[in-house]
Backbone bond lengths (Angstrom), bond angles and torsions (degrees), N, CA, C in turn:
res aa  C-N    CA-C-N  psi(-1)  N-CA   C-N-CA  omega(-1)  CA-C   N-CA-C  phi
1 M - - - 1.417 - - 1.657 106.76 -
2 E 1.340 114.48 167.70 1.526 117.95 176.75 1.461 108.47 -70.42
3 I 1.374 113.23 146.33 1.448 121.03 173.99 1.485 107.58 -104.99
4 Y 1.396 114.75 116.84 1.491 121.93 170.65 1.508 110.30 -159.09
5 E 1.376 110.33 84.92 1.521 120.21 -166.69 1.558 105.30 -91.01
6 T 1.290 118.56 114.24 1.414 125.39 172.47 1.550 112.28 -148.63
7 Q 1.381 111.18 152.77 1.476 116.05 173.68 1.602 113.03 -117.61
8 R 1.377 116.79 8.83 1.417 116.65 177.36 1.528 115.39 -71.46
9 E 1.241 114.18 140.77 1.484 121.62 -178.19 1.553 112.37 -53.78
10 I 1.301 112.13 -45.76 1.535 115.51 -174.90 1.549 110.69 -60.40
11 A 1.300 117.96 -23.88 1.477 119.68 178.98 1.475 113.26 -90.70
12 Q 1.410 121.73 0.63 1.408 126.20 -177.88 1.514 110.00 -84.69
13 R 1.372 114.39 168.13 1.378 116.99 -173.54 1.555 113.51 -70.48
14 K 1.396 115.09 -26.51 1.452 111.87 179.21 1.454 113.44 -73.81
15 S 1.273 122.01 -13.20 1.509 125.56 -176.43 1.588 103.61 -108.56
16 W 1.272 122.41 31.11 1.537 120.93 -171.56 1.583 105.47 -64.93
17 L 1.295 121.34 -45.93 1.422 122.58 -173.59 1.518 109.02 -64.02
18 L 1.270 120.17 -50.90 1.452 124.13 179.23 1.648 109.24 -57.30
19 S 1.290 111.86 -40.13 1.474 113.40 179.50 1.421 113.45 -64.14
20 L 1.483 114.52 -40.76 1.422 115.81 -178.37 1.495 116.07 -69.22
21 V 1.346 114.11 -30.51 1.464 121.41 177.81 1.631 107.40 -65.67
22 V 1.286 111.04 -45.47 1.511 116.26 -179.17 1.536 110.28 -62.76
23 I 1.315 114.29 -37.70 1.486 113.88 177.29 1.500 117.13 -62.95
24 V 1.455 110.87 -43.29 1.393 120.42 176.80 1.561 113.23 -58.47
25 L 1.356 113.61 -46.03 1.398 119.13 -176.66 1.574 113.75 -70.23
26 V 1.221 115.67 -40.99 1.464 124.23 174.45 1.452 115.82 -61.20
27 S 1.418 112.55 -51.08 1.448 116.29 -173.38 1.606 108.29 -71.16
28 F 1.349 119.35 -41.84 1.485 117.49 178.58 1.500 112.41 -68.27
29 G 1.327 116.52 -30.77 1.385 122.50 173.56 1.416 117.67 -58.05
30 V 1.418 110.72 -51.60 1.540 120.47 -177.40 1.514 104.76 -66.37
31 L 1.334 124.90 -48.53 1.369 127.45 -173.45 1.648 110.83 -63.00
32 I 1.347 117.87 -34.73 1.518 121.02 179.29 1.469 105.17 -76.51
33 V 1.321 122.07 -39.89 1.520 121.21 -177.80 1.534 108.11 -66.66
34 L 1.300 116.95 -47.61 1.566 116.47 -178.07 1.494 112.93 -67.66
35 Q 1.415 117.04 -32.63 1.403 119.48 -177.45 1.576 106.36 -71.85
36 G 1.425 118.66 -33.81 1.441 123.00 175.76 1.548 106.77 -67.24
37 I 1.346 123.22 -39.68 1.359 120.57 179.79 1.465 113.26 -64.36
38 A 1.375 113.03 -39.51 1.505 121.12 179.22 1.489 109.34 -58.36
39 L 1.357 112.25 -50.04 1.547 117.52 -176.58 1.462 108.11 -65.11
40 G 1.160 121.97 -37.27 1.513 121.92 176.50 1.613 115.18 -66.72
41 L 1.329 116.07 -25.15 1.410 119.28 -179.89 1.509 111.09 -88.05
42 V 1.315 119.19 -22.30 1.445 123.35 -175.25 1.454 116.55 -54.30
43 P 1.361 119.99 -41.71 1.472 121.77 -179.79 1.540 109.16 -62.80
44 Y 1.324 119.86 -37.01 1.567 122.98 -176.78 1.511 110.23 -80.09
45 L 1.404 116.73 -37.95 1.438 118.55 174.58 1.519 121.94 -72.74
46 F 1.301 110.36 -37.92 1.581 118.58 -172.48 1.571 115.49 -119.78
47 G 1.353 112.66 -1.78 1.430 114.36 -179.69 1.461 117.14 68.81
48 I 1.324 120.65 22.52 1.428 128.51 -175.02 1.594 108.70 -102.70
49 E 1.291 119.30 116.11 1.350 121.67 175.36 1.517 119.86 -69.60
50 L 1.314 119.88 163.30 1.551 118.39 -171.61 1.458 110.25 -61.54
51 P 1.387 124.62 -46.32 1.448 123.45 177.62 1.536 112.71 -51.91
52 D 1.308 117.75 -41.09 1.356 123.35 178.87 1.571 115.98 -66.82
53 I 1.394 112.53 -40.43 1.400 122.39 176.26 1.587 109.20 -57.53
54 I 1.402 112.02 -45.87 1.512 119.57 178.89 1.551 111.14 -59.21
55 S 1.398 113.81 -41.67 1.449 119.84 -175.94 1.620 104.17 -70.80
56 L 1.339 117.57 -44.41 1.482 117.21 177.15 1.553 112.99 -54.38
57 L 1.347 115.70 -46.26 1.413 118.05 -174.02 1.556 108.71 -71.32
58 S 1.324 115.97 -16.25 1.583 121.24 -177.86 1.460 108.85 -92.51
59 G 1.312 117.87 -6.58 1.501 119.18 175.34 1.447 117.12 116.57
60 D 1.361 115.44 4.18 1.526 121.00 175.99 1.522 108.49 -79.81
61 F 1.331 121.20 93.33 1.398 124.24 -174.07 1.511 113.30 -82.47
62 S 1.383 120.30 4.50 1.362 119.99 -172.78 1.571 111.09 -91.29
63 V 1.312 117.81 2.81 1.393 124.99 -175.15 1.591 103.48 -69.69
64 P 1.374 117.03 127.85 1.440 116.79 174.81 1.526 117.63 -61.95
65 N 1.279 115.13 139.26 1.470 122.74 -178.90 1.594 109.72 66.74
66 G 1.302 118.37 15.77 1.392 123.49 177.83 1.379 116.13 -59.37
67 R 1.315 125.00 -43.92 1.519 128.80 -179.29 1.393 108.96 -61.66
68 M 1.397 123.24 -45.32 1.422 123.23 177.87 1.452 115.92 -68.03
69 A 1.329 114.34 -34.46 1.474 115.30 176.97 1.460 111.93 -69.59
70 L 1.361 120.87 -38.82 1.502 123.60 177.30 1.540 107.39 -62.77
71 F 1.245 119.38 -42.89 1.456 119.52 176.34 1.477 114.71 -60.59
72 F 1.283 116.10 -36.42 1.544 122.82 179.50 1.558 105.63 -67.02
73 I 1.389 116.40 -46.18 1.569 116.51 -178.14 1.547 110.05 -68.61
74 Q 1.317 114.95 -37.07 1.452 116.30 -178.76 1.541 109.87 -69.74
75 G 1.382 116.83 -45.76 1.401 120.31 -178.35 1.592 113.52 -61.37
76 L 1.264 114.36 -46.18 1.554 118.63 179.23 1.497 110.61 -75.24
77 G 1.344 115.80 -49.23 1.492 113.98 -176.16 1.474 121.67 -77.81
78 S 1.371 113.21 -15.49 1.515 117.68 179.60 1.482 114.25 -113.79
79 G 1.385 113.96 -60.26 1.396 123.31 -171.58 1.620 105.86 -64.13
80 I 1.361 112.07 -60.73 1.410 112.21 -178.21 1.547 115.45 -68.82
81 G 1.401 112.26 -21.06 1.500 122.32 -175.20 1.485 102.04 -70.01
82 F 1.243 123.55 -45.55 1.455 122.64 -178.99 1.662 114.20 -63.35
83 I 1.348 111.16 -32.22 1.530 118.69 174.82 1.556 106.44 -60.70
84 V 1.351 113.51 -52.85 1.440 120.97 -172.91 1.480 109.66 -62.72
85 A 1.339 114.83 -47.72 1.490 118.99 -176.38 1.586 104.95 -60.49
86 G 1.233 116.57 -51.37 1.506 115.88 -178.05 1.399 116.84 -54.64
87 Y 1.401 117.11 -40.20 1.471 126.58 -174.24 1.700 105.61 -72.12
88 I 1.247 115.05 -35.61 1.509 116.34 179.36 1.551 107.42 -72.73
89 I 1.351 120.97 -44.09 1.428 121.09 178.08 1.496 111.74 -61.49
90 S 1.330 117.38 -50.38 1.511 119.37 -171.24 1.518 109.10 -74.66
91 K 1.339 120.24 -41.66 1.395 116.81 -171.78 1.609 117.62 -94.18
92 W 1.330 111.26 -32.97 1.504 114.71 -177.67 1.492 113.18 -92.12
93 I 1.409 116.00 -33.18 1.463 119.06 -174.85 1.482 113.27 -98.82
94 D 1.335 113.09 -51.60 1.608 118.05 176.55 1.444 108.57 -84.15
95 K 1.350 123.01 -18.66 1.385 122.57 -170.80 1.538 111.21 50.35
96 A 1.205 121.15 42.03 1.368 126.74 -177.30 1.474 116.07 -89.41
97 D 1.409 121.02 155.91 1.497 120.96 177.28 1.494 104.71 -123.41
98 L 1.369 113.04 124.28 1.488 118.11 178.22 1.571 112.27 -88.64
99 H 1.375 112.56 1.01 1.557 118.22 177.04 1.505 113.45 51.19
100 W 1.405 114.34 56.43 1.556 115.08 174.75 1.422 114.44 -51.71
101 D 1.231 117.42 -28.40 1.535 117.03 -179.24 1.534 109.87 -59.27
102 V 1.375 112.40 -48.55 1.487 116.58 178.74 1.470 113.98 -68.58
103 Q 1.355 120.08 -37.15 1.485 123.75 176.59 1.478 107.85 -61.57
104 L 1.342 121.55 -44.29 1.410 118.85 -175.27 1.521 110.09 -67.26
105 K 1.358 113.88 -42.87 1.557 117.92 176.90 1.504 111.93 -55.69
106 R 1.350 120.64 -31.24 1.504 123.07 -171.90 1.625 104.19 -81.97
107 S 1.227 122.10 -13.06 1.525 124.69 177.05 1.438 105.24 -74.49
108 Q 1.357 112.06 127.12 1.540 121.77 173.87 1.463 114.45 -129.01
109 G 1.300 116.87 147.20 1.409 118.33 176.81 1.537 123.88 -50.04
110 K 1.411 110.52 -43.71 1.458 120.28 176.44 1.540 109.26 -61.20
111 K 1.271 114.10 -49.90 1.544 119.10 -177.05 1.502 110.15 -63.28
112 I 1.300 118.50 -34.64 1.458 121.77 178.28 1.595 108.93 -64.61
113 L 1.365 115.21 -42.15 1.441 117.25 176.03 1.392 113.70 -66.50
114 V 1.284 120.23 -38.86 1.441 121.64 171.90 1.435 115.16 -59.88
115 T 1.390 117.99 -38.88 1.416 126.33 176.11 1.466 110.01 -54.28
116 V 1.327 118.15 -45.47 1.417 126.04 -174.79 1.587 112.20 -60.74
117 F 1.446 110.14 -50.13 1.345 117.21 -177.79 1.563 113.23 -72.86
118 L 1.316 114.43 -32.26 1.465 121.10 172.71 1.569 115.41 -59.76
119 T 1.322 106.49 -43.98 1.538 116.88 179.27 1.503 111.00 -62.55
120 F 1.332 112.42 -45.30 1.518 117.44 177.78 1.487 113.48 -60.58
121 G 1.416 114.49 -42.50 1.427 116.39 174.22 1.481 117.29 -58.20
122 A 1.429 110.67 -40.69 1.546 120.88 174.14 1.501 109.88 -56.48
123 M 1.262 118.21 -44.05 1.531 122.83 -173.94 1.546 103.44 -64.12
124 L 1.412 120.69 -45.24 1.330 118.78 -177.94 1.559 111.66 -64.30
125 F 1.250 119.57 -41.76 1.479 122.67 -178.96 1.533 104.62 -72.58
126 N 1.304 121.18 -33.54 1.496 118.53 -177.42 1.537 110.13 -65.61
127 A 1.268 120.56 -24.24 1.435 121.08 176.58 1.458 114.68 -56.84
128 L 1.387 115.13 -36.14 1.434 124.11 177.20 1.559 107.84 -64.01
129 L 1.296 116.73 -46.59 1.490 123.23 -179.80 1.589 112.55 -63.05
130 V 1.351 110.58 -39.67 1.567 116.75 172.27 1.419 112.28 -55.90
131 Y 1.458 115.45 -46.79 1.524 121.37 -178.82 1.495 109.54 -63.66
132 W 1.244 119.01 -51.37 1.527 126.63 178.88 1.517 109.27 -51.15
133 N 1.368 115.23 -52.81 1.531 120.13 -173.58 1.496 106.93 -65.64
134 A 1.383 119.42 -39.11 1.453 118.59 -179.87 1.455 115.11 -63.08
135 Q 1.229 120.28 -20.56 1.497 128.13 -170.11 1.621 106.78 -93.45
136 M 1.304 116.34 -5.19 1.439 123.59 -177.83 1.550 107.13 -58.01
137 E 1.427 114.59 132.62 1.438 118.19 167.51 1.475 107.16 -135.80
138 L 1.364 116.08 141.46 1.429 126.17 177.81 1.555 112.92 -86.38
139 P 1.297 114.61 157.45 1.452 115.59 177.07 1.568 111.78 -59.36
140 S 1.329 116.51 153.36 1.499 120.84 -179.45 1.441 112.98 -52.63
141 A 1.374 125.29 -30.62 1.339 129.01 -176.73 1.552 110.14 -63.74
142 L 1.328 115.17 -24.83 1.500 126.18 179.46 1.473 118.11 -101.53
143 S 1.288 112.85 19.00 1.563 121.70 -173.93 1.474 107.91 -61.91
144 G 1.244 119.10 -33.97 1.544 118.43 177.09 1.448 115.77 -62.55
145 L 1.476 112.88 -45.06 1.437 123.91 175.47 1.516 111.11 -58.62
146 E 1.375 112.45 -48.56 1.469 118.73 -176.99 1.532 116.45 -61.77
147 S 1.447 116.46 -34.58 1.386 125.05 174.72 1.544 107.25 -66.08
148 W 1.332 119.63 -48.21 1.453 122.46 177.09 1.545 111.74 -54.31
149 M 1.271 116.49 -47.00 1.460 122.10 -177.98 1.446 108.61 -64.13
150 K 1.234 121.55 -45.42 1.503 126.34 -177.06 1.572 105.50 -63.53
151 E 1.311 118.15 -43.82 1.497 122.93 -178.50 1.576 109.12 -59.68
152 M 1.360 109.95 -46.87 1.445 113.68 -176.14 1.666 111.04 -71.97
153 E 1.265 115.86 -31.46 1.471 122.92 169.16 1.487 110.75 -57.38
154 K 1.296 112.82 -46.44 1.560 117.64 -178.43 1.454 111.33 -58.85
155 D 1.389 115.04 -48.98 1.443 119.74 -173.44 1.597 112.91 -64.71
156 L 1.449 111.12 -37.23 1.478 115.65 176.58 1.437 111.47 -68.21
157 M 1.371 124.06 -40.36 1.401 130.10 174.38 1.576 109.70 -54.83
158 E 1.352 115.93 -49.73 1.415 117.48 -179.41 1.552 110.52 -62.77
159 M 1.268 118.55 -34.98 1.503 120.95 177.68 1.534 105.64 -68.59
160 T 1.264 119.87 -41.49 1.517 120.81 -177.96 1.446 110.53 -64.50
161 I 1.320 117.29 -43.52 1.455 120.27 -177.33 1.526 111.22 -72.54
162 F 1.310 122.08 -27.16 1.468 123.62 169.05 1.515 108.98 -67.16
163 L 1.233 122.94 -51.10 1.325 129.12 -172.11 1.714 110.97 -63.08
164 T 1.330 110.36 -36.82 1.492 113.14 174.98 1.584 118.16 -93.59
165 D 1.405 112.87 9.82 1.484 113.39 179.04 1.618 102.56 -92.56
166 F 1.288 108.46 76.04 1.470 120.96 -177.22 1.538 106.96 -67.08
167 Q 1.417 115.56 133.27 1.435 120.18 -179.84 1.541 112.25 -106.50
168 N 1.360 117.32 -15.04 1.387 121.53 177.31 1.617 110.85 -155.12
169 T 1.299 110.95 173.48 1.492 116.07 -178.09 1.495 114.43 -60.64
170 T 1.378 114.86 -39.63 1.452 119.14 177.62 1.600 113.89 -56.62
171 E 1.347 115.39 -40.23 1.464 120.70 177.81 1.498 108.34 -69.53
172 L 1.341 118.97 -39.23 1.461 116.63 -179.21 1.510 108.15 -64.72
173 L 1.347 121.42 -48.26 1.418 126.21 178.60 1.539 110.82 -52.45
174 M 1.252 117.05 -44.44 1.497 122.33 178.58 1.490 109.18 -64.34
175 G 1.378 116.33 -38.55 1.428 115.29 179.71 1.468 115.11 -70.15
176 I 1.288 116.73 -38.38 1.591 117.47 172.35 1.516 110.53 -64.06
177 L 1.373 117.41 -46.41 1.399 118.99 171.70 1.544 120.87 -46.91
178 V 1.319 112.31 -51.55 1.527 119.11 -175.71 1.524 107.70 -83.38
179 I 1.315 118.05 -53.00 1.527 118.71 -170.83 1.558 108.97 -75.07
180 G 1.453 114.64 -34.31 1.343 114.15 -177.03 1.528 115.11 -91.24
181 V 1.366 113.96 -64.06 1.491 117.91 -178.83 1.475 119.73 -66.31
182 F 1.405 114.41 -55.15 1.389 114.28 -176.06 1.565 116.93 -68.83
183 A 1.378 112.57 -33.13 1.543 117.45 171.90 1.488 113.09 -63.47
184 G 1.326 114.28 -48.19 1.453 121.50 -176.03 1.538 110.73 -63.66
185 L 1.324 115.32 -48.61 1.471 120.90 -179.13 1.511 109.84 -65.49
186 G 1.384 118.40 -54.72 1.425 121.62 -177.09 1.481 114.09 -62.33
187 E 1.316 121.03 -48.24 1.407 119.41 -175.71 1.478 112.85 -70.10
188 E 1.333 117.43 -34.29 1.412 116.42 176.84 1.535 114.97 -67.89
189 L 1.363 113.09 -43.40 1.427 115.11 174.86 1.522 113.82 -55.17
190 F 1.325 118.82 -41.65 1.512 124.03 -174.82 1.607 103.96 -81.31
191 F 1.144 121.76 -54.96 1.500 118.98 -166.93 1.553 112.75 -83.64
192 R 1.326 124.41 -45.36 1.403 124.75 173.93 1.541 109.20 -80.30
193 G 1.379 123.30 -40.66 1.301 125.16 -162.35 1.646 107.30 -81.80
194 V 1.384 115.45 -35.37 1.447 115.63 -175.89 1.500 111.33 -111.27
195 L 1.346 113.35 -49.30 1.518 118.76 -167.22 1.575 105.79 -73.00
196 Q 1.315 116.94 -51.09 1.444 117.65 -172.34 1.515 116.58 -56.49
197 P 1.324 120.39 -46.16 1.457 119.27 177.90 1.399 113.38 -67.98
198 K 1.390 120.32 -19.12 1.562 121.52 173.99 1.557 103.50 -79.05
199 M 1.235 122.78 -44.01 1.416 121.10 179.87 1.571 110.72 -63.12
200 H 1.378 119.40 -35.63 1.375 124.44 175.48 1.580 110.17 -57.59
201 L 1.326 108.77 -46.71 1.554 111.37 -179.88 1.451 114.02 -68.29
202 Y 1.385 117.98 -42.82 1.484 121.31 179.13 1.505 112.74 -57.54
203 T 1.306 117.19 -42.82 1.439 119.91 -171.50 1.595 110.27 -93.26
204 G 1.304 118.22 -21.42 1.376 121.34 -178.50 1.495 115.51 80.56
205 S 1.310 118.34 10.45 1.491 124.79 178.80 1.489 108.06 -138.62
206 Y 1.451 116.43 132.83 1.380 116.04 176.94 1.487 113.75 -71.48
207 H 1.369 114.64 -25.87 1.515 121.15 174.95 1.540 112.38 -60.04
208 W 1.298 112.01 -48.10 1.554 114.31 -179.47 1.454 108.02 -71.67
209 G 1.281 122.10 -32.72 1.523 126.20 -179.89 1.548 104.97 -61.96
210 I 1.292 118.45 -44.11 1.530 126.03 -175.43 1.506 107.16 -65.86
211 W 1.321 115.75 -53.28 1.528 120.66 -168.32 1.564 109.57 -77.29
212 L 1.290 119.21 -33.53 1.488 123.35 175.72 1.570 106.94 -66.99
213 T 1.234 121.58 -45.89 1.420 129.33 178.31 1.538 105.03 -58.59
214 A 1.366 118.43 -51.48 1.320 122.82 -171.17 1.630 109.41 -61.49
215 A 1.300 111.74 -42.10 1.420 117.36 -178.07 1.630 110.10 -63.10
216 I 1.286 117.59 -40.32 1.435 119.61 -178.34 1.551 103.64 -71.28
217 F 1.260 120.57 -40.14 1.458 121.82 -177.65 1.528 109.28 -61.20
218 S 1.325 117.18 -36.76 1.476 122.21 -177.04 1.612 106.60 -75.05
219 A 1.314 114.87 -45.74 1.469 118.18 -175.28 1.532 116.48 -62.98
220 I 1.404 116.49 -31.26 1.422 118.80 -178.04 1.446 113.09 -74.35
221 H 1.335 121.27 -11.30 1.472 123.15 170.53 1.496 113.29 -76.43
222 M 1.375 116.67 -13.11 1.454 122.27 179.01 1.572 115.55 49.39
223 Q 1.269 115.65 42.73 1.497 123.59 168.44 1.467 113.84 -119.49
224 F 1.320 115.14 89.82 1.400 117.84 -174.72 1.607 120.35 -61.42
225 Y 1.288 113.78 -19.50 1.313 120.29 177.36 1.490 114.74 -98.47
226 G 1.401 113.48 15.61 1.388 127.28 172.47 1.415 113.54 -131.40
227 F 1.333 119.64 8.89 1.514 124.01 -173.48 1.525 109.55 -65.32
228 L 1.341 120.76 -43.55 1.435 121.27 -172.95 1.449 108.01 -70.63
229 P 1.325 124.35 -51.28 1.530 119.19 -178.00 1.614 112.25 -59.65
230 R 1.295 117.20 -31.57 1.479 121.92 -177.88 1.513 105.83 -74.99
231 L 1.366 116.81 -37.47 1.469 118.70 -177.92 1.590 106.01 -66.11
232 F 1.288 117.13 -39.52 1.531 118.04 -177.99 1.531 108.51 -69.74
233 L 1.420 121.64 -33.09 1.414 117.41 -175.93 1.449 104.25 -73.67
234 G 1.448 119.18 -44.05 1.463 119.53 -177.84 1.569 114.42 -56.37
235 A 1.329 110.37 -37.84 1.478 117.11 178.00 1.609 107.25 -65.32
236 L 1.233 113.93 -49.95 1.544 118.54 177.52 1.529 114.06 -50.38
237 F 1.324 116.69 -49.58 1.389 121.46 176.65 1.512 113.44 -62.41
238 G 1.337 114.78 -39.28 1.465 120.31 173.59 1.504 114.44 -57.57
239 Y 1.313 116.76 -47.53 1.529 122.38 -174.01 1.652 104.76 -72.74
240 L 1.393 115.13 -31.03 1.463 112.12 175.54 1.492 113.12 -65.47
241 Y 1.362 112.75 -33.05 1.519 110.91 179.95 1.499 111.66 -74.80
242 V 1.340 118.61 -37.98 1.447 121.15 -179.20 1.605 113.09 -64.13
243 F 1.376 108.92 -40.11 1.497 114.52 -172.81 1.554 109.50 -85.49
244 S 1.325 118.46 -12.71 1.459 118.97 -179.71 1.520 112.67 -106.90
245 G 1.389 113.65 -25.30 1.615 116.86 -174.20 1.474 108.59 72.00
246 S 1.304 121.60 15.89 1.510 119.45 178.60 1.512 110.84 -141.66
247 L 1.233 117.97 136.84 1.604 122.78 179.18 1.527 105.50 -77.69
248 I 1.385 118.66 -15.38 1.440 114.56 -178.65 1.492 112.27 -56.60
249 Y 1.334 119.91 -36.82 1.435 121.93 -173.47 1.416 112.68 -70.27
250 P 1.324 124.40 -52.61 1.421 127.37 176.18 1.513 114.23 -59.36
251 I 1.478 116.47 -36.07 1.447 119.09 168.16 1.436 115.67 -52.86
252 L 1.473 117.02 -51.29 1.289 125.68 -175.86 1.576 114.55 -62.78
253 A 1.334 103.46 -42.29 1.551 111.04 178.01 1.542 113.90 -63.60
254 H 1.325 110.65 -42.64 1.586 111.04 -179.32 1.503 110.54 -72.03
255 I 1.258 119.61 -34.09 1.515 119.18 174.11 1.429 109.87 -67.38
256 F 1.259 123.25 -41.45 1.499 124.95 178.16 1.439 107.29 -59.43
257 N 1.425 121.63 -55.24 1.314 121.86 -174.59 1.556 117.84 -57.54
258 N 1.403 115.20 -43.97 1.449 118.26 172.97 1.502 115.47 -70.69
259 S 1.304 122.91 -38.02 1.350 124.93 -177.35 1.555 114.49 -72.35
260 F 1.355 115.45 -31.89 1.421 122.20 175.43 1.580 109.53 -68.70
261 T 1.309 113.75 -42.68 1.518 116.47 176.66 1.560 108.73 -61.70
262 V 1.227 119.17 -43.98 1.501 120.03 179.38 1.556 109.71 -60.11
263 L 1.319 113.47 -41.70 1.587 114.60 -178.10 1.532 106.54 -66.21
264 M 1.309 119.18 -36.66 1.445 124.98 -178.44 1.458 109.39 -61.42
265 V 1.321 118.45 -49.39 1.456 123.18 175.20 1.524 111.72 -54.83
266 Y 1.383 113.51 -48.79 1.481 114.99 -175.62 1.501 112.80 -62.76
267 A 1.365 113.50 -41.19 1.455 120.07 -179.46 1.527 111.54 -60.59
268 A 1.328 114.68 -39.55 1.463 117.34 179.90 1.484 107.29 -71.15
269 G 1.361 120.86 -39.81 1.438 121.85 177.50 1.570 112.17 -57.32
270 Q 1.360 119.78 -33.65 1.447 127.27 176.62 1.588 113.47 -77.56
271 G 1.449 112.26 -9.28 1.535 113.96 -178.57 1.523 109.90 84.17
272 W 1.281 120.70 9.29 1.412 124.10 -178.08 1.557 114.38 -75.03
273 I 1.298 113.56 -34.87 1.522 122.61 -178.38 1.447 108.27 -142.97
274 E 1.225 118.76 164.18 1.492 126.74 172.09 1.441 109.02 -97.30
275 F 1.306 116.40 112.16 1.498 123.79 177.38 1.628 111.83 -156.53
276 D 1.361 109.41 117.74 1.463 116.34 -172.92 1.586 109.06 -112.30
277 L 1.321 113.96 111.38 1.459 118.91 -175.35 1.393 112.46 -63.35
278 E 1.365 122.40 -27.76 1.401 130.00 -179.54 1.629 116.40 -80.70
279 S 1.299 111.87 -20.25 1.466 118.34 -172.18 1.509 111.19 -73.16
280 T 1.348 111.21 126.17 1.469 117.83 177.37 1.660 106.47 -140.12
281 D 1.378 110.20 24.96 1.503 112.95 -167.81 1.543 107.95 -91.12
282 T 1.411 117.11 -27.66 1.363 118.65 -178.12 1.557 110.76 -133.02
283 V 1.275 120.66 171.30 1.503 129.52 -174.33 1.533 109.73 -159.69
284 S 1.302 113.63 134.09 1.477 116.32 173.61 1.471 111.18 -86.92
285 Y 1.349 125.13 107.12 1.405 128.94 -179.95 1.565 109.53 -61.54
286 P 1.445 119.99 -44.88 1.493 118.03 -179.91 1.484 109.98 -59.17
287 M 1.356 120.26 -41.44 1.425 122.71 -178.64 1.552 112.75 -64.53
288 S 1.343 112.66 -38.33 1.392 118.97 177.91 1.445 116.04 -64.20
289 I 1.338 112.01 -43.90 1.513 121.31 175.49 1.540 112.33 -64.62
290 L 1.365 117.20 -37.57 1.394 120.14 173.34 1.488 113.98 -64.52
291 G 1.244 112.76 -40.68 1.544 118.56 172.70 1.428 114.35 -59.89
292 L 1.328 117.78 -46.15 1.485 119.14 174.34 1.441 115.48 -59.93
293 L 1.374 120.31 -34.80 1.382 126.77 178.43 1.532 106.84 -62.70
294 V 1.259 119.87 -54.46 1.439 128.08 -176.82 1.554 107.61 -57.40
295 L 1.412 114.15 -49.01 1.383 117.16 -178.38 1.486 112.83 -59.96
296 S 1.247 115.57 -44.92 1.479 124.75 -177.33 1.549 112.54 -61.52
297 A 1.356 113.38 -38.11 1.491 117.03 175.82 1.478 110.08 -70.21
298 G 1.310 119.61 -39.34 1.483 123.83 -178.54 1.533 106.40 -62.03
299 I 1.373 119.05 -51.01 1.547 123.66 -177.33 1.577 106.90 -61.70
300 Y 1.308 115.18 -40.23 1.479 114.07 177.95 1.504 114.65 -60.69
301 Y 1.375 111.73 -41.61 1.500 115.24 177.57 1.454 114.78 -63.18
302 F 1.436 121.43 -37.07 1.410 125.42 177.66 1.504 108.04 -68.05
303 K 1.330 117.27 -42.30 1.490 120.40 -177.15 1.557 109.37 -64.74
304 K 1.283 117.71 -39.21 1.537 124.76 -175.72 1.563 103.99 -68.36
305 T 1.221 123.15 -40.65 1.400 127.98 -175.08 1.477 117.80 -99.66
306 K 1.389 117.08 21.78 1.447 125.52 -177.10 1.436 107.05 -66.55
307 P 1.427 115.74 131.17 1.495 116.87 172.37 1.564 115.79 -68.56
308 S 1.276 117.40 158.44 1.501 119.19 173.91 1.515 114.26 -57.99
309 Q 1.228 123.22 155.75 1.429 124.26 -172.95 1.529 112.35 -62.19
310 H 1.297 111.77 -39.33 1.563 113.38 -176.55 1.589 115.01 -105.54
311 E 1.373 110.72 13.42 1.432 116.50 176.53 1.586 111.50 -49.90
312 G 1.335 118.96 114.58 1.467 118.65 176.38 1.455 112.46 89.88
313 L 1.334 119.51 -11.36 1.404 123.14 -166.33 1.593 110.75 -118.44
314 D 1.292 119.65 152.74 1.467 122.72 174.64 1.484 109.11 -85.34
315 Q 1.339 118.09 -42.09 1.416 123.29 177.93 1.498 111.43 -157.63
316 S 1.276 119.49 167.55 1.394 123.95 178.83 1.496 112.79 -161.74
317 I 1.331 121.27 155.23 1.468 119.33 174.71 1.496 112.16 -97.04
């Protein structure tokens, strides 16, 4: 089960609406402040003036040092932002204890290895969800909404392609750090570490807690044609936490998923492999089924070896 031990009234079920409002205000506030700080530091760190920063954020990718500047803004304003927001909510507002000593003790070498294979299987199966989601078509009455969604998806894909068009090893390492490590650590601490146990408490079901958190996790990325695969990944990370009793596993799974994708993009750019980040035209059903089998076996193993709810704890919610 998740670990989020607190006795504060705002974290209890009867205060769920107030607690969610506070979460929204604190998280958005922290992200805005840190992104503002990052934007303020960009001219000094990368020699990019404010008009060029605005052009860069608007899609003008010809700005010198633009890729590194965007990584810096994303890393500080999003990755570290979620870590700070989660810390403020858990420690200062809820005064909760995540018992990191217990979570670290629950991390085992064998389970870490299973997590890697399980995540790789999930990536193979997720390719099928990416394909299905990309084929989504709305009714003709919603053609205007569909056009807007496709245009936003196009802009986000152009940004993603620019960020992952690594020109040297330094940019690759920065990509792994920001897209892999910071995103994996920050998003798991916030969504699975703080939000999921609260959703579990409010709904009275860990299944509802996992899927509601996964839906929010997917929605905040604002990629409509990537909602289903991110929903799946969010749920996977959620069940990993519940069945292991340690955030270490979903954090490692998230970092591996993102970092492996970054490395695949880099390898394709170097001509070592064939991999198209934009391609959603085809899918290998046998590989997707194989991935689902590997994923299912991994989840079954975690569920079978699940620690007791209060193992190593005095109490928990």
